[in-house]
N, C-alpha and C positions, 0 to 999 in steps of 0.2 A: 440530824439536822434539829439543832432545840429553834423554839420561835420565841417572841416575847410579849406576857399579858401586857398592858399599854394601858396608861392611867386614861379616859374622857375624857378633853376638854372641857376644861371648868370645874372640877373637884379635887379636892386636895390629894394634898403627895399621898399614895401607899406605898407599901414595899414590891421592888420589880419580883415578876414571878419569870420563871420558864417553863413552855410548853414543852412537855413530851412528847414531841411527834410522834404519833399512831405506829410510823414506817421502820423508827426503830426503838420504839417501845409498848409489850403487849399489857396495859396494865389490867390489872384485878381490882373491884372493885363491889360495894355489897347493893345489890336494889333492891326493889320491895316489890311485892303484888298484890295481887286482889286474890282474895281464894275465898271459901265459902267460911271461915273463921275468924274473917274480916282483914289483916293486910299481915302476910310473910315477907320476911328480911331476909338476904339468901348472900356468901361470900361469893366470889370466882370473876366469871366470867357467865352471860345470859345461854344458860345450856349447856352452861359446865359448873355446877357448884363445889364449893368448897367446904374443908371443917371452917367449922368457927375457935379451934381453939387457938390459935396464937391472934386470937382479937380478943382488946381486953378499954375498960371503959366504955362497954357500950350502953347506949343511954336510945330511947326513943321519949319524943316529943309534940305537941304538938304549936300553931302558932305564935301563944301564946307563952310558951317555953315551960308548959307545964310537963313533968312527965308522965307519959302511958307505960305502964306494965310488960315487960319484956320477958316470953314467957321461951326457954329453948327447945325447938321441935327438929328434930331430924336432924337436916342438914343444914339450918337457919334458925331467926325467933319467927313466934309466932307471938301479933299485936292482934288485938281486940278492934273493931271496928269502932270508928269515932269518929263527926263531924270535921268538916275541913281537910286540909293535905295534910300529913305527915313525914314528919323528919326523924332521920336516926345520925346518931354519930359511933364511932368506932376507932381506937388504932391498934398499930403493929410498927412492930420493930425492936430494935433493940442499941445497945449503948451509943450508935454513931450515928443510925439509921431508922428515920421518924416515917411511919406513914400512917395523916390524920383523914377517916372519909367521910364523906357526904353524903348521906342518900334521901330524894324526898318522892312521896308518890301526890300523887295530883297539881296540877296545874286551875286552880279557880284561885288562889290566892295571888295578888301582883307582890307581894312583900317579901323581902328576901328576911330568914329569919341563920341559918347557919353561917360560919365564916367564910362557906367560897359553895354559890346557891345557883344554879340556873333559873330563872323568872321568867313565867308568862308576862309579856307586857301588856297584856287583855284577860282575863278569866275564861277559859278554854279556850284561847287561841292559840295557834298555829309558829309566832313572832317569840324570839326569848333574848334575854338580855344576862350575862356573867355580872354576879357582886361579890367582890371580896368584903368582909363584913361590914355592909350596907352602904359602900357607890359601887357603882357599875363601871368593870374596868374591860376591855377588847382580848377578848381569844382570836388564836390564828387558826383554833377549828374546833369546832364540837363532831362527836362520835357516836354517828345513830347505831342502833341495836335493836334487830324482833323477834319475836319467837318465834318468827316465821323464816325464819335467817336471810331474810330482807336485811339490808348495813349503809349506811353510807357516811360519807365523812362532809359535813355541813363549813362553809367558808364565812367570814362575818362580812357583812354588809359596812359603808362608810362609817354609819353611828357606833358598828360593834358591836350589832345587834342579828341573829342568826335565824331565819326562817324555814319551814318544810312543808305539806303538805301530808298530812298521816291517813296516805289514804286507802289503805284496806283493814281491815277485824284483828287486832293482834294487840302485845303488849309489846309497848315501845320503850325503849331507854338508851337516852341521852346521859353521854360522857363526856367528863373534859378532867385531864391532868395537870396538875400543874408544881413545882417549886421551888422554891425561897431559893437563890442566888447566895452563895457560899454559906456558913454556916448559921444557923439560929438558936435559940434559946424559947424552949416551953416548957412552960409554967416552972421558969427557975433551973433546967438542963438542958447541957448545952448537947446541942447534933450538927454532926456536920453534911445532913442531907435531909432536908423537911420537903415533905411532898403531900400536896393535900391530892384526892382523887373525890370528886362532887360525880352526883347522879343525879338524874332528874327520873318516873317513872310514871306511865298512864298507863291506861287500857283505854284500847276502840275496839266498843261491844258491834258485832255485827248487826 
């Protein structure tokens, strides 16, 4: 079953998305973690990393849009530590299908930068809103996974936000997958199926 992302009242019209329900689609994604070298960007699912060979147009950047140098490292990328939250984007696909990945590490900034982004409503807070190109949209669910093996599906409140309490030390990854209804053109090329996958990750330390 598919559910729909909707525009919140009072906002401009946005393209209609269909949310890929977790029960029928096991989305792969990129997530970002902190390590001794700064930030590490990994593909696949949390605990199940995959090779990066099929990814293209990979880019890391800060809140102001300034690019951050990416270095391939094993099954992921390495990025030097920098002030503020880090964003990353990449693509995978063929002539008919395109998946656009968005990843963010940190929850101090309350402004969306990527096309699809989960954003904390307060710095360091536990309530999040989903934004599409700068405007809030409501999603039917957000998936949470942790490095400790705990997971949960979050359902939105009436205002479209989702909340949860990260109660133990771990890496937390929030993920949402959305599909544009019908065919769509990206950078002048038409695709039968265009999907966006967004993650927000952060660590709770002991």
